[in-house]
DRENDO-1510 file (C-alpha; in Angstrom, 1 decimal, always signed):
<recs>
REC; n; res; u; v; w
REC; 1; MET; +11.8; -23.6; -57.5 .
REC; 2; THR; +15.1; -24.8; -56.2 .
REC; 3; SER; +16.4; -21.2; -56.2 .
REC; 4; CYS; +14.1; -20.1; -53.3 .
REC; 5; SER; +15.0; -20.6; -49.7 .
REC; 6; ASP; +12.6; -21.4; -46.9 .
REC; 7; SER; +13.2; -18.0; -45.4 .
REC; 8; PHE; +11.3; -16.4; -48.3 .
REC; 9; LEU; +8.1; -17.8; -46.7 .
REC; 10; GLU; +9.0; -16.6; -43.2 .
REC; 11; LEU; +7.3; -13.2; -43.3 .
REC; 12; THR; +7.5; -10.8; -40.3 .
REC; 13; ASN; +4.2; -9.5; -39.0 .
REC; 14; GLU; +5.0; -5.8; -38.7 .
REC; 15; SER; +1.8; -5.2; -36.6 .
REC; 16; GLN; +2.7; -7.8; -33.9 .
REC; 17; LEU; +5.3; -6.7; -31.3 .
REC; 18; SER; +8.0; -9.1; -30.0 .
REC; 19; THR; +10.9; -8.8; -27.7 .
REC; 20; ASP; +13.2; -8.3; -30.7 .
REC; 21; SER; +11.0; -5.6; -32.3 .
REC; 22; PHE; +9.8; -3.7; -29.3 .
REC; 23; TRP; +12.8; -2.4; -27.3 .
REC; 24; LYS; +14.0; +0.1; -29.9 .
REC; 25; THR; +12.8; +3.6; -28.9 .
REC; 26; GLU; +12.3; +5.7; -25.8 .
REC; 27; ALA; +8.5; +5.7; -26.5 .
REC; 28; GLN; +8.5; +1.9; -26.2 .
REC; 29; VAL; +10.5; +2.0; -23.0 .
REC; 30; ASN; +8.1; +4.5; -21.6 .
REC; 31; GLN; +5.2; +2.2; -22.5 .
REC; 32; ALA; +6.9; -0.7; -20.7 .
REC; 33; VAL; +7.5; +1.3; -17.5 .
REC; 34; ILE; +3.8; +2.5; -17.6 .
REC; 35; ALA; +2.8; -1.1; -17.8 .
REC; 36; THR; +4.8; -1.8; -14.7 .
REC; 37; TYR; +3.0; +1.0; -12.8 .
REC; 38; ALA; -0.3; -0.5; -14.1 .
REC; 39; SER; +0.5; -3.8; -12.5 .
REC; 40; LEU; +0.1; -2.1; -9.1 .
REC; 41; GLN; -3.6; -2.2; -10.0 .
REC; 42; THR; -3.2; -6.1; -10.1 .
REC; 43; TYR; -1.7; -8.3; -12.8 .
REC; 44; SER; -5.0; -8.3; -14.7 .
REC; 45; GLY; -5.7; -4.6; -14.3 .
REC; 46; ASP; -9.2; -5.5; -13.0 .
REC; 47; LYS; -10.6; -3.2; -10.2 .
REC; 48; TRP; -12.5; -6.1; -8.7 .
REC; 49; THR; -9.3; -8.2; -8.4 .
REC; 50; PHE; -7.7; -5.2; -6.7 .
REC; 51; PHE; -10.3; -4.1; -4.2 .
REC; 52; GLU; -12.1; -7.5; -3.5 .
REC; 53; GLU; -8.9; -9.6; -3.5 .
REC; 54; VAL; -5.7; -7.7; -3.0 .
REC; 55; TRP; -6.9; -4.8; -0.9 .
REC; 56; THR; -9.0; -7.0; +1.4 .
REC; 57; GLY; -6.1; -9.5; +1.6 .
REC; 58; MET; -3.7; -6.7; +2.8 .
REC; 59; ASN; -6.1; -5.1; +5.3 .
REC; 60; TYR; -8.5; -7.7; +6.7 .
REC; 61; ARG; -6.1; -9.3; +9.2 .
REC; 62; GLY; -5.4; -6.0; +11.0 .
REC; 63; ASP; -7.0; -5.0; +14.3 .
REC; 64; ASP; -8.5; -1.9; +12.7 .
REC; 65; ILE; -10.9; -3.6; +10.3 .
REC; 66; GLU; -13.4; -6.4; +10.5 .
REC; 67; ASN; -15.2; -7.8; +7.5 .
REC; 68; ASN; -19.0; -8.0; +7.2 .
REC; 69; PRO; -19.6; -11.8; +7.8 .
REC; 70; ALA; -22.6; -11.6; +5.5 .
REC; 71; GLU; -20.3; -10.8; +2.6 .
REC; 72; PRO; -18.0; -13.4; +1.0 .
REC; 73; TYR; -15.0; -11.2; +0.2 .
REC; 74; GLY; -11.9; -11.9; +2.2 .
REC; 75; ARG; -13.8; -13.9; +4.8 .
REC; 76; GLU; -11.1; -16.6; +5.3 .
REC; 77; ILE; -8.5; -13.9; +5.5 .
REC; 78; ALA; -10.5; -12.0; +8.2 .
REC; 79; ASN; -11.3; -15.1; +10.3 .
REC; 80; PHE; -7.9; -16.7; +10.1 .
REC; 81; THR; -9.1; -19.9; +8.3 .
REC; 82; VAL; -7.2; -19.1; +5.1 .
REC; 83; ASN; -5.6; -22.0; +3.2 .
REC; 84; ALA; -3.3; -22.3; +0.1 .
REC; 85; ASP; -6.3; -22.4; -2.3 .
REC; 86; ASN; -7.6; -19.0; -1.2 .
REC; 87; SER; -8.2; -16.6; -4.1 .
REC; 88; ASN; -6.9; -13.5; -2.1 .
REC; 89; VAL; -3.6; -15.3; -1.6 .
REC; 90; LEU; -3.2; -16.2; -5.2 .
REC; 91; ASN; -4.1; -12.8; -6.5 .
REC; 92; MET; -1.7; -11.0; -4.1 .
REC; 93; TRP; +1.1; -13.3; -5.2 .
REC; 94; ARG; +0.3; -12.9; -8.9 .
REC; 95; THR; -0.1; -9.1; -8.7 .
REC; 96; TRP; +3.3; -8.5; -7.0 .
REC; 97; TYR; +5.2; -11.0; -9.1 .
REC; 98; SER; +3.7; -9.4; -12.2 .
REC; 99; THR; +5.2; -6.2; -11.1 .
REC; 100; VAL; +8.5; -8.0; -10.5 .
REC; 101; GLY; +8.4; -9.6; -13.9 .
REC; 102; ARG; +7.6; -6.3; -15.8 .
REC; 103; ALA; +10.2; -4.4; -13.8 .
REC; 104; ASN; +12.8; -7.1; -14.5 .
REC; 105; GLN; +12.1; -6.9; -18.2 .
REC; 106; VAL; +12.6; -3.1; -18.1 .
REC; 107; ILE; +15.9; -3.4; -16.1 .
REC; 108; GLN; +17.2; -6.1; -18.4 .
REC; 109; MET; +16.2; -4.7; -21.8 .
REC; 110; VAL; +16.7; -0.9; -21.4 .
REC; 111; PRO; +20.6; -1.1; -21.5 .
REC; 112; GLY; +20.3; -2.6; -25.0 .
REC; 113; VAL; +18.4; +0.4; -26.5 .
REC; 114; ALA; +20.6; +2.5; -28.7 .
REC; 115; GLU; +22.0; +5.6; -27.0 .
REC; 116; SER; +20.8; +7.7; -29.9 .
REC; 117; GLU; +17.2; +6.7; -29.0 .
REC; 118; LEU; +17.7; +6.7; -25.2 .
REC; 119; PRO; +20.4; +8.9; -23.6 .
REC; 120; GLU; +22.1; +7.7; -20.5 .
REC; 121; GLU; +20.3; +10.0; -18.1 .
REC; 122; ALA; +16.9; +8.8; -19.4 .
REC; 123; ARG; +18.1; +5.2; -19.4 .
REC; 124; ASN; +19.0; +5.4; -15.7 .
REC; 125; ARG; +15.7; +7.2; -14.9 .
REC; 126; TYR; +13.6; +4.4; -16.5 .
REC; 127; ILE; +15.6; +1.7; -14.8 .
REC; 128; ALA; +15.2; +3.6; -11.5 .
REC; 129; GLU; +11.5; +3.7; -11.9 .
REC; 130; ALA; +11.4; -0.1; -12.5 .
REC; 131; ARG; +13.6; -0.7; -9.5 .
REC; 132; PHE; +11.4; +1.5; -7.3 .
REC; 133; LEU; +8.4; -0.6; -8.4 .
REC; 134; ARG; +10.2; -3.9; -7.9 .
REC; 135; GLY; +11.2; -2.7; -4.4 .
REC; 136; LEU; +7.6; -2.1; -3.6 .
REC; 137; ALA; +6.5; -5.5; -4.9 .
REC; 138; TYR; +9.2; -7.4; -3.0 .
REC; 139; MET; +8.5; -5.5; +0.2 .
REC; 140; ASN; +4.9; -6.7; +0.0 .
REC; 141; LEU; +5.9; -10.2; -0.9 .
REC; 142; VAL; +8.4; -10.6; +1.9 .
REC; 143; VAL; +6.0; -9.2; +4.5 .
REC; 144; TYR; +3.0; -11.2; +3.6 .
REC; 145; PHE; +4.7; -14.5; +2.5 .
REC; 146; GLU; +8.3; -14.1; +3.8 .
REC; 147; ASN; +9.7; -17.3; +2.1 .
REC; 148; ILE; +9.7; -16.3; -1.5 .
REC; 149; PRO; +11.7; -16.8; -4.7 .
REC; 150; LEU; +14.0; -13.9; -5.5 .
REC; 151; VAL; +13.8; -13.3; -9.2 .
REC; 152; THR; +16.0; -10.5; -10.7 .
REC; 153; THR; +16.1; -11.4; -14.4 .
REC; 154; PHE; +13.4; -11.8; -17.0 .
REC; 155; GLU; +13.7; -15.5; -18.0 .
REC; 156; THR; +12.6; -17.1; -21.2 .
REC; 157; ASP; +14.5; -20.4; -20.6 .
REC; 158; GLU; +11.9; -22.8; -19.3 .
REC; 159; THR; +14.4; -24.6; -17.2 .
REC; 160; LYS; +15.1; -21.5; -15.2 .
REC; 161; LEU; +11.4; -20.7; -14.4 .
REC; 162; TYR; +11.2; -22.7; -11.2 .
REC; 163; PRO; +13.4; -21.0; -8.6 .
REC; 164; GLY; +13.6; -22.0; -5.0 .
REC; 165; GLN; +13.1; -19.7; -2.0 .
REC; 166; ALA; +15.6; -17.1; -0.8 .
REC; 167; GLU; +16.4; -16.1; +2.7 .
REC; 168; PRO; +14.2; -13.2; +3.7 .
REC; 169; SER; +17.2; -11.1; +4.6 .
REC; 170; VAL; +18.5; -11.4; +1.0 .
REC; 171; VAL; +15.1; -10.2; -0.3 .
REC; 172; TRP; +15.2; -7.2; +2.1 .
REC; 173; ASP; +18.8; -6.5; +0.8 .
REC; 174; LEU; +17.4; -6.2; -2.7 .
REC; 175; VAL; +14.5; -4.0; -1.5 .
REC; 176; GLU; +17.0; -1.6; +0.1 .
REC; 177; SER; +19.3; -1.7; -3.0 .
REC; 178; ASP; +16.4; -1.0; -5.3 .
REC; 179; PHE; +15.1; +2.0; -3.3 .
REC; 180; LEU; +18.6; +3.4; -2.9 .
REC; 181; PHE; +19.3; +3.2; -6.7 .
REC; 182; ALA; +15.9; +4.8; -7.3 .
REC; 183; SER; +16.7; +7.6; -4.9 .
REC; 184; GLN; +19.9; +8.4; -6.7 .
REC; 185; ASN; +18.5; +8.3; -10.2 .
REC; 186; LEU; +15.0; +9.5; -10.1 .
REC; 187; PRO; +14.1; +13.2; -10.6 .
REC; 188; GLY; +12.9; +15.3; -7.7 .
REC; 189; SER; +9.6; +16.0; -9.3 .
REC; 190; GLN; +7.3; +14.7; -12.1 .
REC; 191; ASP; +5.2; +17.3; -13.9 .
REC; 192; GLY; +2.4; +17.3; -16.4 .
REC; 193; GLU; +1.4; +14.0; -17.8 .
REC; 194; ASN; +4.0; +12.3; -15.6 .
REC; 195; THR; +2.5; +13.4; -12.3 .
REC; 196; GLY; +2.1; +10.4; -10.0 .
REC; 197; ARG; +5.3; +8.7; -11.1 .
REC; 198; ALA; +7.9; +7.9; -8.5 .
REC; 199; THR; +10.4; +10.6; -7.5 .
REC; 200; SER; +13.7; +10.6; -5.7 .
REC; 201; TRP; +11.9; +11.9; -2.6 .
REC; 202; ALA; +9.5; +8.9; -2.6 .
REC; 203; ALA; +12.3; +6.5; -3.1 .
REC; 204; LYS; +14.1; +7.9; +0.0 .
REC; 205; ALA; +10.9; +7.6; +2.0 .
REC; 206; PHE; +10.4; +4.0; +1.1 .
REC; 207; LEU; +14.1; +3.2; +1.7 .
REC; 208; GLY; +13.6; +4.6; +5.2 .
REC; 209; LYS; +10.5; +2.4; +5.6 .
REC; 210; ALA; +12.6; -0.7; +4.6 .
REC; 211; TYR; +15.3; +0.3; +7.2 .
REC; 212; LEU; +12.5; +0.8; +9.8 .
REC; 213; ALA; +11.1; -2.7; +9.1 .
REC; 214; ARG; +14.6; -4.2; +9.7 .
REC; 215; GLU; +15.1; -2.1; +12.9 .
REC; 216; LYS; +18.0; -0.2; +11.3 .
REC; 217; TRP; +17.0; +2.7; +13.5 .
REC; 218; THR; +19.8; +5.0; +12.8 .
REC; 219; GLN; +19.7; +4.5; +9.0 .
REC; 220; ALA; +15.9; +4.9; +9.1 .
REC; 221; ARG; +16.1; +8.1; +11.1 .
REC; 222; ASP; +18.8; +9.7; +8.9 .
REC; 223; THR; +17.0; +8.7; +5.7 .
REC; 224; PHE; +13.7; +10.1; +6.9 .
REC; 225; ALA; +15.5; +13.2; +8.1 .
REC; 226; SER; +17.1; +13.7; +4.6 .
REC; 227; VAL; +13.6; +14.1; +3.3 .
REC; 228; ILE; +11.7; +15.9; +6.1 .
REC; 229; THR; +14.3; +18.4; +7.2 .
REC; 230; ASP; +15.5; +19.3; +3.7 .
REC; 231; PRO; +14.4; +22.8; +2.9 .
REC; 232; ALA; +13.6; +21.6; -0.6 .
REC; 233; CYS; +11.2; +18.8; +0.7 .
REC; 234; PRO; +8.1; +18.9; -1.5 .
REC; 235; TYR; +5.8; +17.4; +1.2 .
REC; 236; ASP; +3.5; +18.9; +3.8 .
REC; 237; LEU; +0.3; +18.1; +5.6 .
REC; 238; ILE; -2.8; +19.5; +3.9 .
REC; 239; GLU; -4.9; +21.7; +6.2 .
REC; 240; ASN; -8.1; +19.6; +6.2 .
REC; 241; TYR; -7.8; +16.0; +7.3 .
REC; 242; GLU; -11.0; +14.9; +5.5 .
REC; 243; GLU; -9.7; +16.3; +2.2 .
REC; 244; VAL; -6.9; +13.7; +2.2 .
REC; 245; PHE; -9.5; +11.1; +1.1 .
REC; 246; ASP; -12.0; +13.0; -1.0 .
REC; 247; GLY; -9.9; +13.1; -4.2 .
REC; 248; SER; -9.4; +16.8; -4.2 .
REC; 249; HIS; -5.7; +16.7; -3.4 .
REC; 250; GLU; -4.5; +13.7; -5.5 .
REC; 251; ASN; -0.7; +13.7; -6.0 .
REC; 252; GLY; -0.6; +16.8; -3.9 .
REC; 253; VAL; +1.8; +18.0; -1.2 .
REC; 254; GLU; +0.8; +15.2; +1.3 .
REC; 255; SER; +1.2; +12.4; -1.3 .
REC; 256; VAL; +4.5; +10.5; -1.2 .
REC; 257; PHE; +3.2; +7.8; -3.6 .
REC; 258; GLU; -0.3; +6.7; -4.8 .
REC; 259; ILE; -1.7; +4.0; -7.0 .
REC; 260; GLN; -3.3; +6.0; -9.8 .
REC; 261; PHE; -7.0; +5.4; -10.5 .
REC; 262; SER; -9.5; +7.4; -12.6 .
REC; 263; ALA; -13.2; +7.7; -13.1 .
REC; 264; ASP; -12.6; +8.0; -16.9 .
REC; 265; ARG; -14.4; +5.4; -18.9 .
REC; 266; SER; -13.6; +6.6; -22.4 .
REC; 267; ASN; -12.3; +4.2; -25.0 .
REC; 268; GLY; -13.2; +1.1; -22.9 .
REC; 269; ASN; -11.0; +2.3; -20.0 .
REC; 270; ASP; -12.2; +1.5; -16.5 .
REC; 271; GLU; -10.0; +2.4; -13.6 .
REC; 272; ARG; -12.7; +3.3; -11.2 .
REC; 273; VAL; -12.6; +2.8; -7.4 .
REC; 274; PRO; -15.5; +1.1; -5.6 .
REC; 275; LEU; -14.2; +1.8; -2.1 .
REC; 276; ASN; -17.0; +4.3; -1.5 .
REC; 277; TYR; -19.6; +1.6; -2.1 .
REC; 278; GLU; -17.6; -1.0; -0.1 .
REC; 279; CYS; -17.5; +1.1; +3.1 .
REC; 280; VAL; -20.9; +2.9; +2.9 .
REC; 281; PRO; -23.8; +1.2; +4.8 .
REC; 282; TYR; -26.6; -0.7; +3.0 .
REC; 283; GLU; -29.2; +1.8; +4.2 .
REC; 284; ILE; -27.7; +4.7; +2.2 .
REC; 285; GLY; -26.8; +2.8; -1.0 .
REC; 286; GLY; -23.5; +1.1; -0.1 .
REC; 287; TRP; -22.4; -2.5; +0.2 .
REC; 288; GLU; -20.8; -2.4; +3.7 .
REC; 289; LEU; -18.2; -5.0; +3.0 .
REC; 290; PHE; -16.2; -4.1; +6.1 .
REC; 291; TYR; -16.4; -2.1; +9.3 .
REC; 292; PRO; -14.0; -0.4; +11.8 .
REC; 293; THR; -13.4; -2.7; +14.7 .
REC; 294; GLU; -14.8; -1.8; +18.1 .
REC; 295; TRP; -11.2; -1.2; +19.3 .
REC; 296; ILE; -10.3; +1.4; +16.7 .
REC; 297; VAL; -13.6; +3.2; +17.2 .
REC; 298; ASN; -12.9; +3.4; +21.0 .
REC; 299; GLU; -9.3; +4.3; +20.4 .
REC; 300; LEU; -10.3; +7.1; +18.0 .
REC; 301; LYS; -12.7; +8.5; +20.6 .
REC; 302; THR; -9.7; +9.1; +22.9 .
REC; 303; ASP; -8.3; +11.4; +20.2 .
REC; 304; LEU; -9.4; +14.7; +21.7 .
REC; 305; THR; -8.9; +18.4; +21.2 .
REC; 306; GLY; -7.6; +20.7; +24.0 .
REC; 307; ASP; -11.2; +21.3; +25.1 .
REC; 308; GLY; -12.2; +17.6; +25.2 .
REC; 309; LYS; -14.0; +17.3; +21.8 .
REC; 310; TYR; -13.3; +14.8; +19.2 .
REC; 311; SER; -10.4; +15.7; +16.8 .
REC; 312; ASP; -10.9; +16.2; +13.1 .
REC; 313; ARG; -9.4; +12.8; +12.3 .
REC; 314; VAL; -12.1; +11.1; +14.4 .
REC; 315; TYR; -14.8; +12.7; +12.2 .
REC; 316; GLY; -12.8; +12.1; +9.1 .
REC; 317; THR; -12.2; +8.4; +9.8 .
REC; 318; ILE; -15.5; +7.1; +11.0 .
REC; 319; PHE; -19.2; +7.7; +10.7 .
REC; 320; PHE; -20.6; +7.2; +14.2 .
REC; 321; ASP; -23.3; +8.2; +16.8 .
REC; 322; ASP; -22.4; +11.8; +17.3 .
REC; 323; PRO; -24.3; +15.0; +16.4 .
REC; 324; SER; -21.4; +16.3; +14.2 .
REC; 325; SER; -20.8; +13.0; +12.3 .
REC; 326; THR; -22.0; +12.9; +8.7 .
REC; 327; MET; -21.6; +10.6; +5.6 .
REC; 328; TYR; -22.4; +11.0; +1.9 .
REC; 329; ASN; -25.7; +9.2; +1.1 .
REC; 330; LEU; -25.1; +7.4; -2.2 .
REC; 331; ASP; -28.9; +7.0; -2.8 .
REC; 332; THR; -29.9; +10.7; -2.3 .
REC; 333; GLU; -26.5; +12.2; -3.2 .
REC; 334; GLU; -26.7; +14.4; -0.1 .
REC; 335; TRP; -24.9; +14.3; +3.2 .
REC; 336; ILE; -26.7; +12.5; +6.1 .
REC; 337; SER; -26.3; +12.9; +9.8 .
REC; 338; PHE; -25.9; +9.9; +12.0 .
REC; 339; SER; -29.2; +10.7; +13.8 .
REC; 340; ASP; -31.1; +10.6; +10.4 .
REC; 341; PHE; -29.2; +7.5; +9.5 .
REC; 342; LYS; -30.5; +5.8; +12.7 .
REC; 343; GLU; -34.0; +6.6; +11.5 .
REC; 344; LEU; -33.2; +4.4; +8.5 .
REC; 345; GLY; -32.2; +1.5; +10.7 .
REC; 346; GLY; -28.4; +2.1; +11.0 .
REC; 347; ASP; -27.0; +1.2; +14.4 .
REC; 348; ARG; -23.2; +0.9; +14.2 .
REC; 349; PRO; -20.1; +2.9; +13.2 .
REC; 350; TYR; -18.6; +2.8; +9.6 .
REC; 351; PHE; -15.5; +3.9; +8.0 .
REC; 352; LYS; -15.8; +7.3; +6.4 .
REC; 353; LYS; -12.5; +7.4; +4.6 .
REC; 354; PHE; -12.9; +7.1; +0.8 .
REC; 355; SER; -16.7; +7.3; +1.1 .
REC; 356; TYR; -16.8; +10.6; -0.8 .
REC; 357; ALA; -18.3; +11.2; -4.2 .
REC; 358; VAL; -15.8; +13.5; -5.9 .
REC; 359; ASP; -15.8; +12.8; -9.7 .
REC; 360; ARG; -18.4; +10.2; -9.0 .
REC; 361; GLN; -19.6; +8.2; -12.0 .
REC; 362; TYR; -21.3; +5.4; -10.0 .
REC; 363; TYR; -17.8; +4.7; -8.5 .
REC; 364; ILE; -15.1; +7.2; -7.9 .
REC; 365; GLY; -11.6; +7.8; -9.4 .
REC; 366; THR; -9.8; +8.5; -6.1 .
REC; 367; ASN; -6.2; +7.3; -5.9 .
REC; 368; VAL; -5.1; +4.8; -3.3 .
REC; 369; HIS; -2.3; +6.0; -1.0 .
REC; 370; LEU; +0.7; +3.7; -0.4 .
REC; 371; MET; +2.4; +6.4; +1.7 .
REC; 372; ARG; +1.5; +10.0; +2.6 .
REC; 373; PHE; +3.5; +12.6; +4.5 .
REC; 374; ALA; +1.7; +12.0; +7.8 .
REC; 375; ASP; +2.9; +8.3; +7.7 .
REC; 376; LEU; +6.4; +9.5; +6.9 .
REC; 377; LEU; +6.4; +11.9; +9.9 .
REC; 378; LEU; +5.2; +9.1; +12.2 .
REC; 379; MET; +7.8; +6.7; +11.0 .
REC; 380; TYR; +10.5; +9.4; +11.5 .
REC; 381; ALA; +9.2; +10.0; +15.0 .
REC; 382; GLU; +9.4; +6.3; +15.7 .
REC; 383; ALA; +13.0; +6.1; +14.5 .
REC; 384; LEU; +13.9; +9.1; +16.6 .
REC; 385; ASN; +12.4; +7.5; +19.7 .
REC; 386; GLU; +14.2; +4.2; +19.1 .
REC; 387; THR; +17.5; +6.1; +18.9 .
REC; 388; SER; +16.9; +7.7; +22.3 .
REC; 389; GLN; +15.8; +11.0; +20.9 .
REC; 390; THR; +12.3; +11.0; +22.5 .
REC; 391; SER; +12.3; +14.8; +23.1 .
REC; 392; GLN; +12.9; +15.4; +19.4 .
REC; 393; ALA; +10.3; +12.8; +18.4 .
REC; 394; ILE; +7.4; +14.2; +20.3 .
REC; 395; PRO; +7.2; +17.5; +18.4 .
REC; 396; VAL; +7.1; +15.4; +15.1 .
REC; 397; VAL; +4.1; +13.4; +16.4 .
REC; 398; ASN; +2.5; +16.7; +17.5 .
REC; 399; ARG; +2.9; +18.1; +14.0 .
REC; 400; VAL; +0.6; +15.3; +12.8 .
REC; 401; ARG; -1.8; +15.7; +15.7 .
REC; 402; GLU; -2.1; +19.5; +15.4 .
REC; 403; ARG; -3.3; +19.1; +11.8 .
REC; 404; SER; -6.4; +17.5; +13.2 .
REC; 405; ASN; -6.7; +19.8; +16.2 .
REC; 406; ALA; -5.8; +17.0; +18.6 .
REC; 407; ALA; -4.2; +18.2; +21.8 .
REC; 408; PRO; -0.4; +18.0; +21.8 .
REC; 409; LEU; +1.4; +15.2; +23.6 .
REC; 410; SER; +3.3; +16.1; +26.8 .
REC; 411; LEU; +7.0; +16.7; +26.2 .
REC; 412; SER; +7.7; +14.7; +29.3 .
REC; 413; MET; +6.7; +11.3; +27.9 .
REC; 414; SER; +9.2; +8.5; +28.3 .
REC; 415; GLN; +10.6; +6.4; +25.4 .
REC; 416; THR; +8.4; +3.5; +26.4 .
REC; 417; GLN; +5.3; +5.7; +26.7 .
REC; 418; LEU; +5.9; +7.3; +23.3 .
REC; 419; ARG; +6.5; +3.9; +21.7 .
REC; 420; THR; +3.2; +2.6; +22.9 .
REC; 421; GLN; +1.5; +5.9; +21.8 .
REC; 422; ILE; +2.9; +5.6; +18.3 .
REC; 423; ARG; +2.2; +1.9; +17.9 .
REC; 424; HIS; -1.3; +1.7; +19.3 .
REC; 425; HIS; -2.7; +5.2; +19.0 .
REC; 426; GLU; -1.0; +7.6; +16.6 .
REC; 427; ARG; -0.4; +5.3; +13.7 .
REC; 428; PRO; -3.9; +3.6; +13.7 .
REC; 429; ALA; -5.7; +6.8; +14.5 .
REC; 430; GLU; -4.1; +8.6; +11.6 .
REC; 431; LEU; -3.7; +5.7; +9.1 .
REC; 432; SER; -6.4; +3.0; +9.8 .
REC; 433; MET; -8.0; +1.4; +6.8 .
REC; 434; GLU; -5.2; +2.6; +4.5 .
REC; 435; MET; -3.8; +0.0; +2.2 .
REC; 436; GLY; -1.7; -2.6; +4.1 .
REC; 437; ILE; -0.2; -0.1; +6.6 .
REC; 438; ARG; -1.5; -1.6; +9.8 .
REC; 439; TRP; -0.5; -5.2; +9.0 .
REC; 440; PHE; +2.9; -4.0; +7.9 .
REC; 441; ASP; +3.3; -2.4; +11.4 .
REC; 442; LEU; +2.0; -5.4; +13.3 .
REC; 443; TYR; +4.3; -7.7; +11.3 .
REC; 444; ARG; +7.5; -5.7; +11.9 .
REC; 445; TRP; +6.8; -5.2; +15.6 .
REC; 446; ALA; +6.3; -9.0; +16.0 .
REC; 447; LYS; +9.4; -9.9; +14.0 .
REC; 448; GLY; +11.8; -7.3; +15.4 .
REC; 449; SER; +13.8; -7.5; +18.6 .
REC; 450; THR; +12.8; -4.0; +20.0 .
REC; 451; ALA; +9.9; -4.4; +22.4 .
REC; 452; ARG; +8.6; -7.3; +20.4 .
REC; 453; GLU; +4.8; -7.7; +20.3 .
REC; 454; SER; +3.1; -10.9; +19.4 .
REC; 455; ILE; +0.5; -10.3; +16.7 .
REC; 456; LYS; -1.9; -12.8; +18.3 .
REC; 457; THR; -1.6; -11.0; +21.7 .
REC; 458; THR; -2.3; -7.6; +20.1 .
REC; 459; LEU; -5.3; -8.9; +18.2 .
REC; 460; THR; -6.6; -10.6; +21.4 .
REC; 461; ASN; -6.0; -7.5; +23.5 .
REC; 462; HIS; -7.8; -5.4; +20.9 .
REC; 463; GLU; -10.7; -7.9; +20.7 .
REC; 464; LYS; -10.3; -8.5; +17.0 .
REC; 465; PRO; -13.1; -10.8; +15.8 .
REC; 466; PHE; -11.8; -14.4; +15.4 .
REC; 467; ALA; -8.5; -13.6; +17.2 .
REC; 468; ALA; -9.0; -17.0; +18.9 .
REC; 469; ASN; -8.4; -18.7; +15.5 .
REC; 470; TYR; -5.0; -17.0; +15.1 .
REC; 471; THR; -2.2; -19.6; +15.5 .
REC; 472; GLU; +1.4; -18.5; +15.8 .
REC; 473; PRO; +3.6; -18.5; +13.8 .
REC; 474; LYS; +1.3; -19.9; +11.1 .
REC; 475; HIS; -0.9; -16.9; +10.7 .
REC; 476; ASP; +2.0; -14.4; +10.8 .
REC; 477; LEU; +2.3; -15.3; +7.1 .
REC; 478; LEU; +0.0; -16.3; +4.3 .
REC; 479; PRO; +0.5; -19.6; +2.6 .
REC; 480; ILE; +2.3; -20.1; -0.6 .
REC; 481; PRO; -0.5; -20.4; -3.2 .
REC; 482; SER; -1.2; -24.0; -4.0 .
REC; 483; TYR; -1.4; -23.2; -7.7 .
REC; 484; GLU; +2.2; -21.8; -7.6 .
REC; 485; LYS; +3.5; -24.6; -5.5 .
REC; 486; ASN; +1.9; -27.2; -7.8 .
REC; 487; THR; +3.6; -25.6; -10.7 .
REC; 488; ASN; +7.0; -25.0; -9.0 .
REC; 489; HIS; +8.0; -28.0; -7.0 .
REC; 490; ASN; +11.1; -26.2; -5.6 .
REC; 491; LEU; +8.8; -24.3; -3.2 .
REC; 492; ASN; +8.2; -25.3; +0.4 .
REC; 493; GLN; +5.0; -24.4; +2.1 .
REC; 494; ASN; +5.0; -21.9; +5.0 .
REC; 495; THR; +4.8; -23.4; +8.4 .
REC; 496; GLY; +1.4; -24.7; +9.5 .
REC; 497; TYR; -0.3; -24.7; +6.0 .
</recs>
C-alpha cells in the first residue's frame, strides 16, 4: 500500500473538456470561435432574451419606435423610467460581456495551439474573427453604458475579476484597433458552411463606423471609400427594397454583417426569430409589441417618387392606410390590404419590416442585420459631407434613394441642408427599426462637436412618447446593472441613477 502515490487515484475524465485539454486542434479553435459568434444571440442563446430584452433595449429609446404600453417588454426603457434593476439593462450587459469573454479566450489561447495543428495564417484568421466580435461588443457597451470596464484578457485569478472603469476614449481605441486588425487578417469572402462569418470588407466597414462615431471624418471617409469604390467590392443594393427583410437574400450582396438565425428545430435546436409576431397587429395574428412613431410615419410619407407617389421604402417599411399597402396575415397565411384590415378593427400604422413569413415554422429564421450596404453608403455620404465634399456626397445618397424609386436630391443642396437630410430623413427612412442603428446615430450626434444635437431636443421635436421624462445627461446612457455593481464594488454608477 505504501508503494502507491495519491496521483494514482486522480483519474482524468476524458469525456469532460477543460482549458488544458481543449485548446489542442483547429477543430476545437473553430468551435470556440463559433461559440463567440453565438453569443451575439445573447449570452444564454435564448431567442426571448435576445428579442424581448436586448433588441428592445437597443431600439425602444429611439424616435422611430414606440412600445405598445399594454405590453410589458421594454416598457421602462421606452418611457425613460429605467433603473439599475431593469432586466433589459442586465441582459444587454451580460450579452456583450459574454462576447468579450469568449473572444478574449480565443485571442489568448490560440497562440498556444501547436503550429502543426494550426498554421500561422489560420491562427491569425481566428484571432481576427475574435477581435472583430470583441470590437462589436465593446462598441455597443461604450455607446449604451459609456463608463465600462475594459477587459482584454481571460482571467481565472479571482483577485483580477473586479476591474474598474476605463475612459471611454480608451475603449474606442481598442474598438478601432480590433477592427483594423480584423480588416488586415480576415479573408475577403466566406463560402459554403462559413457563409455569414466576418470578412475583411465587413471589418473595414465597421472600422469606418467607429471613426464616424468619433468624428474622425477624414479617416471615416477614406475607410468607407476603400470598400465602396474598390472594383472588387462585394456589396451592392438588391433591386427590391422589401426583399431586404423577407429572408430571401440572407448573407447576400447587401449584407455587410448579420446575426445568424434559423427556423431549423432539429436536434433540439431553436434559433427562430419572433419579430414577425412582435410587429404584426393583434387582428391578424400578431402580438404588436411595438409601433412606428407618428413622426417616422409622417417622415416616410414625404419620401416620394418623381411623380409624387410614395417610394418603395415607404411601402416596405410600414403598413398604413393606403390602397397599395399590404401585410402578411399570420392567421390566414395570406396578404391583407389595409382597407380589409380596417374591417377587422385596425386603425393605426405598423412596421412591415420582418413581418414576412419566408421559411415560417410558427416563427421565422430571418437573420438580423447589424449593417447592410445602404447603411454603409449613407455613412460614407455623411463623412463626405462633413469633409466639405457635399457635391460628391449627394450622388451617394441618391444611389440609396433610387433603389426605392425616391426622387433624387438636388445637387445644389448645401452642407447644412444635406446634414439635416441625412440625419433626420435618409437614415431613419432607410434604416428605421433596424437593430440599434437609430440610437447609435442619436448618441453620436449628441456627443460629438459637429452640429451637436441634444437627444432630448430631438425626441421632443419628433414628439416621441414620454420624451418629457427624458433627463439629460442621465438618459443619454443606461445605468450600470445593480447586479454587476453589487458584485464589483470598483464600479461607479452612471450619473443620475
